[in-house]
C-alpha positions as CSV (number, residue, x, y, z in Angstrom):
1,X,37.7,27.9,17.0
2,X,36.8,29.2,13.6
3,X,34.7,32.1,14.9
4,X,36.8,35.0,16.1
5,X,33.8,36.3,18.1
6,X,33.1,33.0,19.9
7,X,34.1,34.4,23.3
8,X,31.9,37.4,22.8
9,X,29.0,35.1,21.8
10,X,29.6,32.9,24.8
11,X,29.6,35.9,27.2
12,X,26.4,37.2,25.6
13,X,24.8,33.8,26.0
14,X,25.8,33.6,29.7
15,X,24.4,37.1,30.2
16,X,21.1,36.2,28.5
17,X,20.8,33.1,30.8
18,X,21.4,35.2,33.9
19,X,18.7,37.7,32.6
20,X,16.3,34.9,31.9
21,X,16.8,33.5,35.5
22,X,16.1,37.0,36.9
23,X,13.0,37.4,34.8
24,X,11.7,34.0,35.8
25,X,12.3,34.8,39.5
26,X,10.5,38.1,39.1
27,X,7.6,36.4,37.3
28,X,7.2,33.8,40.1
29,X,7.2,36.7,42.6
30,X,4.5,38.5,40.6
31,X,2.4,35.3,40.3
32,X,2.6,34.8,44.1
33,X,1.6,38.4,44.7
34,X,-1.3,38.1,42.3
35,X,-2.5,34.9,44.0
36,X,-2.3,36.6,47.4
37,X,-4.2,39.6,46.1
38,X,-7.0,37.5,44.7
39,X,-7.2,35.6,47.9
40,X,-7.5,38.8,49.9
41,X,-10.2,40.0,47.5
42,X,-12.4,36.9,48.4
43,X,-14.2,38.5,51.3
44,X,-14.8,41.7,49.4
45,X,-16.1,39.7,46.5
46,X,-18.5,37.8,48.7
47,X,-19.8,41.0,50.4
48,X,-20.4,42.7,47.0
49,X,-22.2,39.6,45.7
50,X,-24.4,39.3,48.8
51,X,-25.2,43.1,48.6
52,X,-26.2,42.7,45.0
53,X,-23.6,45.2,43.8
54,X,-22.3,44.6,40.3
55,X,-18.6,44.8,39.9
56,X,-15.8,43.8,37.6
57,X,-13.6,41.2,39.1
58,X,-9.9,42.2,39.3
59,X,-8.9,39.1,37.4
60,X,-11.1,40.3,34.5
61,X,-9.6,43.7,34.7
62,X,-6.1,42.2,34.4
63,X,-7.2,40.0,31.5
64,X,-8.7,43.0,29.7
65,X,-5.5,45.0,30.3
66,X,-3.3,42.2,29.0
67,X,-5.5,41.8,25.9
68,X,-5.4,45.5,25.2
69,X,-1.6,45.5,25.5
70,X,-1.3,42.5,23.2
71,X,-3.5,44.1,20.7
72,X,-1.4,47.2,20.7
73,X,1.8,45.1,20.2
74,X,0.2,43.3,17.3
75,X,-0.8,46.6,15.7
76,X,2.7,48.0,16.2
77,X,4.2,44.9,14.6
78,X,1.8,45.1,11.7
79,X,2.8,48.7,11.2
80,X,6.5,47.9,11.2
81,X,5.9,45.0,8.8
82,X,4.0,47.3,6.5
83,X,6.9,49.7,6.5
84,X,9.3,46.8,5.9
85,X,7.2,45.6,3.0
86,X,7.3,49.1,1.4
87,X,11.1,49.1,1.8
88,X,11.4,45.7,0.2
89,X,9.2,46.7,-2.7
90,X,11.3,49.8,-3.2
91,X,14.5,47.7,-3.1
92,X,13.1,45.3,-5.7
93,X,12.2,48.2,-8.0
94,X,15.8,49.5,-7.6
95,X,17.2,46.1,-8.4
96,X,15.1,45.9,-11.6
97,X,16.2,49.4,-12.6
98,X,19.9,48.6,-12.0
99,X,19.6,45.3,-13.9
100,X,17.9,47.1,-16.8
101,X,20.8,49.6,-16.8
102,X,23.4,46.9,-16.7
103,X,21.8,45.0,-19.5
104,X,21.8,48.1,-21.6
105,X,25.5,48.7,-20.9
106,X,26.4,45.2,-22.0
107,X,24.5,45.6,-25.2
108,X,26.5,48.7,-26.0
109,X,23.5,51.0,-25.6
110,X,23.9,54.3,-23.9
111,X,23.0,54.4,-20.2
112,X,20.4,56.9,-19.0
113,X,20.7,58.3,-15.5
């Protein structure tokens, strides 16, 4: 092959497939566990409703938690993107400065540092 790292890439790919299979298995286990928990909550939900007691359903609590987690991740990514944008702007300015210096050199003008 042309890629000297082909074996390394192949091994990494195999490891990633194994990890994906493990994660999918764990996800299925968690889905089953959640379904069992919701089913077990059924009688309690009925009793609370019949007693007229207001409550937040566990499914809603999970959804709220997931939405909050996703919101934090979006904010974090936005923060990182902003930092990256600042770095890119600084690099562009540096390139402009270097190009200006080079163009002065080629014209026989003195270079200011």
